[in-house]
N, C-alpha and C positions, 0 to 999 in steps of 0.2 A: 459415539455421541452421547453426551449427557442430555437426556430429554425427560421432561416430566409431563405426563399426560399428552404426549405427542408434540410438545413444544420444545424448542431448543432452549437449553438452560443457560448457556454461556456463549459469548461472542466467538470464542475459538472453535465452536462447533459449526459456525456458518461456513459454507463452502468458499465464499469470497475471502473470508479471513484466512482460511487455510492456504489458498492460492497466494494471497498477498504475503503471508508469512514465509512461505517457501521461497518466493522470488527475493524477498528482502534478505534472507540468509545468503543467497547466491550473490546479491549485490554487495552485502557486507564483506564477504570473503574476497571478492574481486577488488574492492576498494582498498583493502589492506596492502595491495601491491602497488598502489599509486605512489608517485614520488613523494618524498618526505614533505616537501614544500606544499603539497596538496592535502596532507592528512587533516589539517585543521581548516581547510577551505572546501574545495570541490568534493573530496572524499567524504568529509563530514556532512556536507549538505545532502549528498546522495544517500548516505546511510540514514540521516534523520528523516528525510522526506519518504523514503521507502518504508521505514518503520512507522511513520506517522499514520499510514493507512490503517494498520492493525490497532494502533493506539486509539485513534478516533472511533473505530468500530467498537472497541472494548468499552470505552467511556460512554459512548452513546447508547450502546446496548444495555449497560447497567442502569441508565437513566430512563429507559423506555417504560419502566413500570410507572413512572410519574407522568410521562408525556411522550407520545409517539412523534409529535412535532420536534421535540428535543432530539430524539434519535435521528430523525430525518436531517436535522441541522448538522449533526456529527457525520452523517453519511456524506453530506455535501462537503464538509471539511476533508473527509477522506478522499473525495473526488478531487479536491484542490491539491492534496498531497500527491495524488496519482499524476495529475497534470504537471506538477512541479518536478517530480522524479523523471518524467519524460524529457524535460528541458535539460536537467543535469546529465542524463544519459547522452544527449546529443553533444553537450560540451565534452564529456569524457571521450566520446568517439572522435570528435574533431581535434582534440588535443592528443590523440593517439594513445590513450590509456586503456582502451578496451578495443577488441576486435569488432569487425563488422558483424560477425556471427553473434557475438555477445549483444551488441546493440540491437540487432534485428530480433533476437530472441526476447530480450527484455522489453522492447517496445511492443512486441506482439502480446506478451504477457500482461503488460500494464494496460494495453488497449482493451483486452478481454476483462481484466479486473474492473476497469472503468465502466464497461458495459454492465457488469454484474452489479456494481454499486448503483447505477442508474435504475436498474430493474428493482433492486431492493428498496430504494427510496420511493419508487412508484407504488410498490405494494403497501407502503404505509399510508397512502392517501385514501 
């Protein structure tokens, strides 16, 4: 971890970022096998929302030097992306693009990540 004086220096050092990043890589890889007609629809939505969690954390973390409230706002947006990805996971399962085991694993992961985001936002208050 890159830390300065005991403080985390970059968003990618946050445990929630690391977890979200790891799951988004798994989601990305799995969506590449979706039918061609879904590559610019469901697969793209799933990839973008899963990556949006990390992107919002990174942008908000960089802005926290100016405003903790701004960071909290970006954490809230990451929470929104987390909820969005859960919806797309359900669609992917119901359309039989992913297995029940994948769905269950991803939903557990994103539920945990969501809780971590809630806790992080609360710490900023």
